[in-house]
C-alpha positions, 0 to 999 in steps of 0.5 A: 732570624738566621745569623750568617757568619761574616767569616769562617772564623766567625762560624768556628766561634759560633760552633765552638760556643754551641758545643761548649753550651751543649756539653756544659754541666755547670750547676747541674745537680746529680746523684752517683751511686757506688761512688766511693771508689773505682769508676764511680769515684772517677765519675765524681771527680770528672763531673765535679771538675765540670762544675756539677753538684754531686750527691755521693751515694755509697754503702761504705761510709769510709769511701763515700766520705772520702770521695765527697771530701775530695770534691769539696777540698778541690773547691766543688760541692758534694753531699755524701749520703750512706745508701744501700741500693738494695733497699727501697726505703734507703734509696728513697731516703737518699733521694729525699735528702738530695731534694731537701739539700739542693731542691732538684735532681738533673741527672742520675748515674746508677753505678753501684754494682756487685760481682761474685764468681761461682759456677751456676751449679754451685751459686748459693741462693743468698749470692744469687739474690744479693747480686741481682738486688744490687745490680738490677733491683738497686738500679730500678729503685734509684730510677723509680725514685729519681724518675718520679721527681724528674717527671714532676720537674719536667725532665732529666737524664739517667745513665745506667751502668751495665756491662759487656757482661750484659751483652755477651757470656764472658769467656773464662768468667763464671758470673751467671747472676752478674751477667743476667742482672746486667742484661736486665739493666740493658733492657730496663734502660730501653723500657724506661726510655720509652715510658718516660720520653714523653716527660723529657727524661732520657735514659741511656746506658754504658757497657764497659769492658774490662776496666782497671778499677780497684775491684778488677785489678786483681783479676787483670793481674792474675797471670792465668787470666789477665794476659788472655783478656789483653789478647782478646781485646783488640786494643791490647789493654784494659780501660782506665776509669777516667776513660769511661767518665767522659762518656757518662758526661756526654750522656748527661749533657745536652750534647746527647739530647737525641739519644735515649734507650741506647747502651753504649759499649766502651770496651777497647773492641773486646766484643768486636771479635 
């Protein structure tokens, strides 16, 4: 039976209620990796304010505990689990701890990342492997471990944090291993989206541009490079971590229920030139 609104005001109320329901994160349980600082911390703060229950997965115990404590002190629910995404056993232990504590996992945000600058002719084998392991292998290990549970549980949402560096060769930056890893994340997102769609699992990605996080601020403050970044960006500035978080919230929520396999660029227009 179709309910017909008695007035434009009734219709607006219905639409508002539908939007509120679709975007609600209240009570959802999720894992956010690399959550100790920067954009990962901003994700945690935004999701916690929206009522989500969080597993803060972070290799650095100091920053990871800080993020979890901030959430709990603000009245939210969070569990810190020290996690090295490069190691499959560490990831699986983290996921098991999440399940033992909360019983299920509704969403995963793969945010852990690592970048080191080096000319392609000089990058060491250790640096190459470390950057690939954190950004690409770590993302896959987390997807794999959480994906197994989501298949059994009837679905969920995964958001992989890629980068514009996975879509273009950033001028002025010698990050060959990082760019290759992030390009892998973009295609991993497509592959898993296709493989897991029948299980009710949506897999999407976010490709941020230059965001003034703790790691990137020194680059942006470098007088030989920062002004060029702003000149190359149509909006003329870097993004802020809190500007990326709402996109992740949208991709996790039911408001994006027909989206999967997509990596959304959020870069102030940087890749539009």
